[in-house]
N, C-alpha and C positions, 0 to 999 in steps of 0.2 A: 656113372652115368645112368644108371638102373634105377635110382632113388627115385620113388614120385610123389608129391605132394598136392594136395587138395587145399587150394587155399583158403577153404572155410574152415577146415579142424585147426584143432590147436598145434602151435601155441600161434598163430596167424590170424585165424579168427576172424576173417573176411565175413563183411554181413551180405553182400551181394543183393542189397534190398533197392539197388538205384537212388537211395538219398545218400546212406553214408559215405563218408570217403575212405575208401579201401587201397589209397595210394601206399602206403606206410605197410600196410600187411602184404600186398602184391610183391613191393620194391624188396620187403625184406625175407620174402620166401625166395625171390631171384636171387637175391645177394648171398642167402645162405646154401644155396644149392650149387651156386658157384664156387664157392670158398672151399666146398665139399668134393669138387671136383664135376660138377654138372649134374644134370637133371630133368626130371618133367615137372611143370608146374600147370597143374590143371585150374582151367576156370570152369565150374559146373555149369551145365545143361538147366534153364529155367532162371535163371539169377543173372542179376545186372550189376555188374562192378563197376560203380562210379570212380574216377580215378584222376589226379592230375598228372603230369607227364611221368615218364615210367622210363629207368635207363636199362635197357638189355645189358644179359651178362653173359660172358662167355661158357660154351657147352651147358647153356639152358634151353630147355624147349618149353616154350609159352603156348600151351596147349588150351585153345579156346573151343570148349565142347560145341557141337550144334545146339542152338536155341541158347546159347551163352551168348550175353552183350557185354563188350567193354566199350565203357563210356565217359566221354572226355567231360572232365567238371568246367563246369561254367564259371567259377567262381576263381580269382589270380590267388587266393591263399592257399590252392591247393597245388601249388606248383613250385619245384625245386630246381636247382641247379646244382653242380659238385660241390663238395664240402673240401676241406683242405688237408683231409685224409681220404683214404682208399673207403669206400663204401660210405662215406657220409655227406648229407645233404645240407644246403642251405635254402632259405626263404629265394625263389627267384622273383625278378622285377619283371614284370609282364608288360607289353605292350599290345594294346589295343588298336583295331582299325586295319586299314588294310595297307596302303603304302606311308611310309614313314620316313624315308630319306629323298633325298633330292635326286640318286642315280634313276635312272629308268628302270621299273619294275623294281624300285627298293621295297618290298612287301615285308610286312611284321612277321614272316614265317622263317622270314632270316634271321630274326633277331629273337625270338622265341623258339628255347629248345624244342623239338621234334615230341607230338605225344610218345611216341617209342623209337627211342633213340642208341645206338650204337656207335660209338667213340674209336679211333685210334688204338690200336693194339687188340680190341675185341676180336674172338675167333669161335667160329662154330655157333651163330647166333639163328635161332629157328623160331617161328612166330606161324603155327599152323593150326588147325583145326577148323569145321565148318561154322563156327559161330560170325558173329557180327562184331566189328568195329566201328562203334558210332560217334561220332564229333557231334560238338553241341554249337549252335548258331543263337546269336543273341535277335532282337528285336531288329538290327539294323547292322551292317556290317562295322560301324564305328564300334558297337559293343558287342563284338565277336572278338573271342582270343582265338586268332588265327594261326595255325601251327602246321607243319608239315605231319602227316598220317604218321609215316614211318620212313626214318633217314638213316644210313649207315656212312658211316665216313671212316675209313682206313680199315675194315673190317676183312678176316681172311676167314671164308668159308661162311656161307651162308645158305638157310632156305626160307621164304615166305611162301605159304599155299595154302588153299582151300577156303581162306577165309574172304567175309564181303566187308565192304569199306560204304557207310552212307553216311550224308550229311558234313560231308568232308568240305572246308572251309579255305582250302590251299592245294599245295602239292598233294599227293598220295603217299607215293614212293619213291624217294631219292635214294640212289646208291652211286656213292661218289668216293673214287680212290679207293674201291675195293675188290675183292678179287675171291673168284673160286665161290659161285651161288648161285641160285636158283628162283624164278619167281614162277609159281604153277598155279593154276586153276584159280586165279584171284577172280572176283567180280568186283565191278565196280559201277554200279547200276544208276547213278544219277551224277548228273553235274553240278560241281559246287555253286557256291556262290560269290567266288574270289577268283582268282587266278587257279584251276585247278588242273596241272599236268597230271597225266595216270602214272606213269612208270618210267624213271629216267635214270639213263645207266652212262655216269657222266665219269671221265678219264679212269675206266674200270677195265677190267681183263676178266675173261674167263667166266662169262654170265650166260645164262640161259633163261630166255621170258617165252613162255609154253601154255596154253590152254587157258589164257585170259581173256576175259569180257570186260571192254571198258567202255563208256559213255560217260566222256569229259565236256568240261567246257573249256578245255584249251587244249595242248598237244597231249595225245595220247601216248605213247610209246616214243621214246625218244634214244637215240645214241647220242653222246656230245663230248665234246673237249670244251675246256673253257680256263681263262687264264688271267689274272689279273682283277677278276670280278671284287669289283668294291664294295658288294653287300656282303662279303664274306667276312668272317671276324668272330661268332658266337660257336659256333657249333663247326663250321667249315672254313678250310683257307684254299685259296687258289693262288698263292706265291710260285709254287713250285707247280710246274706244268706237267702232266702224266700222261701218256698215251693210253687210248682205248683200242682195246683188240680183243677177238676172239669171242664174239658175241653172237650167239644165236636165238633167233626170234622167229617162233614157229606156231600155228595151229590159234592163231590169237584171232579175237574180235573187235574192230576198233570203231567207235562212230563218236561224233562231235556235233555239238550246236550249232555251230555256224563253218560254213566253208573256209572262213579265212584261217581258222586253226587246222593243224595237220592229226590226223588218226594214229601215223607215223613219220617220223622226220628224224632230218640230222641236224643238230647243231654245233656248228663248226667256229667256233668263239676262241681258239689256241693259237691263232697265227701272230699274235703277237710277242711271243714268247721267242727267245734269242735263237735256240736252235730247234728247228721245225720237228726234228725227229722227236722231241719230247711232247709233241702236242698229236702226235701220226694217229690216223684213224685206220685199222686192217684188219682183214680177217673177219669180215661182217657176214653173216649168213642169214639172210632174211626171207624166208619160205612157207608156200601153204597159209596163209594169213588172208584176210579179209579187212581192208582199209577204206573206210570213206572218203577218208583225203590223205596224199601223202604231199609234202614238201620240205623245204630246207629253212633254215635261217644262218646266213651267212653273215661276218662282219666282227669286230673285235670291241674289248673295252679299250676306249683311251684312257690310259695309265695317267697321263699329265690333268684331263679335266674331270675324270672319273665318271664319264659317260659313253654311249653306246655309238660307235662309229658303222653307220650302215654303209660299207664302203664294197662289200659282196666280195670280199676276201674270204678265204677258205684256208685251212691248214692241208698240212698232206694226206690223202687218202689213197688206198690200193686195195685190191682184192677185196672187192664187194659184190656179194652174189645175192640178187634179188629174183627169185624162181617162183611160178605158181600162185602170184597173190593175186586177190581180186582187188583193183583199187577204183574206186570211183572217180576222183576228181585226182590229175596231177596238176601242180599247181606250175606257175611258171619258175618260182623261185629254187625249183628242182634244179633247172639249169646252171645254177651259181655253182654246183659242185665240179670239182677237179679231181677225176678219179683215173689212177691206172689199174686197169685191167678192173671195169664194171662189168658183171655180167647181169644181163636183162635190159640196160639202157647204155647212151652212149660213154665210152671213155673220152677220156681228153685226148688231145689231136696232137699234142707235141712232146717230145720225150724230154724229161725233167733228170736231174742231178745225175748227166752223163759222165763227170769225174769224180763222183762216189767223195766228194767233199762231206758231205752227212751220210754217209754210210750208205745202205740200202733202201735210202727213202725214194720211195714210188717205186722201188724194183720188188718184183715179185719171184718169190722162191717156190719151184715143184720140190718135193722131198725139202723142206725148210731146213733140215737139219744137216742137209749138204751144201748148200747155198747159201750166200749174203756178201758182206763187206768187211774189207780189212784193211790195216794200214800197217806198213814195215819202212823200214828206214831203206830198204833197196828199190822197192817197187813203188814207195807211196802209197795213195788211195786204189784201193782195185776192188772189182767184185769178184767173186769166184764162185765155182762148182767144185766139187770134192766128192771122194771116195765112190769114184765112178764104177767101182766094182759092186758097188751095194746097193746101188738106186738110179733110177732115171731121173738125173738131176738137171734142172735148169733155172737160169736169173733173166727174167726177162719184164719188159712194161707191156700193159694191153694200152692200144691206141687206138681209135678211131681213124681209119684211110679211107681215103676216095680212090675210086676207080677212074683211069684216065689218067691218072699222073703219074709221073717217072720219081721214084724216091730210089733213095743211096739210104744203105745203113751201115755206117763207118765207126770202126772201133780199134784197139789196138787189144791184140790177142798175145797169151804166151802161154803153152802147155807142158804137159811133163814128157810129151814126145807121144803121146796118144792121141787120137782122132776123133775132135770134136767138132761140132756143128755151130753156124752161124744160123739162124733162122728164122723166118717169118712164117705163123702159123693161123688160120681162120680160128678165132676165139671158140666159136659153135660147133664146129665139125672136127677141129684140131688137124685138119688138113695142110698138109706143108707145102707153102705157096712160093717160098724161094729158101736155098740153101747154100753153103758154102764152107767146105771142110777144112780146118787147118790142124797140124800136128806136131809146129814145131817148138822147140824150146826155147827161143829168142822170144822178144817181143816183136810183134809184126804189126802194119797200120794196114788192115783188110777194110773192103769196100765190098759191100754188097746191092748191087740194082736189082730194083724187081719193079712190077706192077702188081695192085690188085686185082682179082676177077669182078670185084662187086664193091660197093662203097658199105663198110661194116666195120667190126671190130678185130681188130688181130694182135696177136704177141709176137713180141720182137725181141731177142737178145741171141744168148749162149745157150746149147744142151748138151747133154752128153753126147749123142751122135753114134760112132761107132764103136767108141772107148770102153773098155772094158775093164781099166783102173786108171789111177791118176787124177790129173786135177786140171782145171784153165783158170786162168786169170784175165779180167776184163777192166780197162779202165779208155777213158776220153772216148765214150758213146756220144753219136749224134745222128740224128735223121733229117736230111735235107731232100729238099724236093728239086726236079729238075736234072 
């Protein structure tokens, strides 16, 4: 990983004059570094490296120095696709224009390889430096080669940091089915001349977006799930649903060119899959940002027609925290979201998956390693809290409850003989509103009647209580009124 290559030096000899095609020089250098275990490829300051699309490689740092430009070629003969053998390339067929298929939003960016692309199996990909990535626009939309600027699909470990993107003609950063990475201090100062989403994290896990400044013509920062997208096929697929979880979005600034778009949004298009756990969105932290607009897209692709159905259905969401954000316009479509334990906004109002048929879908665990859901032959489906000697464990749902209403939390509970607690707590203050202790080793049907002092978000479930050891199992949970 210590090897450093300057792409203008032998044997690669990139020109960096903004006219010559430097694609082969840059690609060969990255390929060679990857074959040797990794390293850093430097694009030097003061030079413009014109190139067609490039394939990012495992353990290779593409370092664009301040004052260097990586320029998209406008000529289709400069574009390639993967060849039959590793590290080989063939001429690519380029699609011009914007929308190229009948499906909604069938943009050519899905049918041209991204400008910078890392595919499935790639690990520890880095694009960094204070230089500029400049896309090329034709005289019109129809003679422009529209590409996603940077796309990662199935990548494990990545960093995208410090560079600026200008003149983009499509989506800028698309992180799809990838895990373990960061987007830091990216700058997108101008909107695109086509659909130009900023940073989309789709069906991915353990990702942070921090310190970025975005001015986009379409949605800015997106947390998404998608299933059955008919536009897929060239460089990504949506046949196998995948959850989106453990995402932190902080200290970013997002502006948009018109208020119908969203500087931050959730796109929940995963509800068409058979098992809703496969498209659940969970453990999302959005804090200390400035967003001109915030909204949501709901619905799903109709797999029979290949078109999008605006049915306002969304996939399962839980444990979403939005705190200390400065928001200009909150769009009405935000209300389509159905979230268990939504900090900063109203939670859903009905308890879901009380029989744990879908594991811990919608159920949130405090001390996640010690709570969750399971199934065995004796007890069937159940939720549990465990290792009560080591953690303040709890398993609950976060719901919006109204004052002046008689509620009743009912469930079956079984313990190791140690005193655990049914509880209702104020989400904001953690104040205990209602409780019922149980310490029997046999299943029992328990019922906790209660009223809440104010209309607000509350957490309802089972927690450790006074137990110093042991476990508790839960099933057949419901919340009723009256």
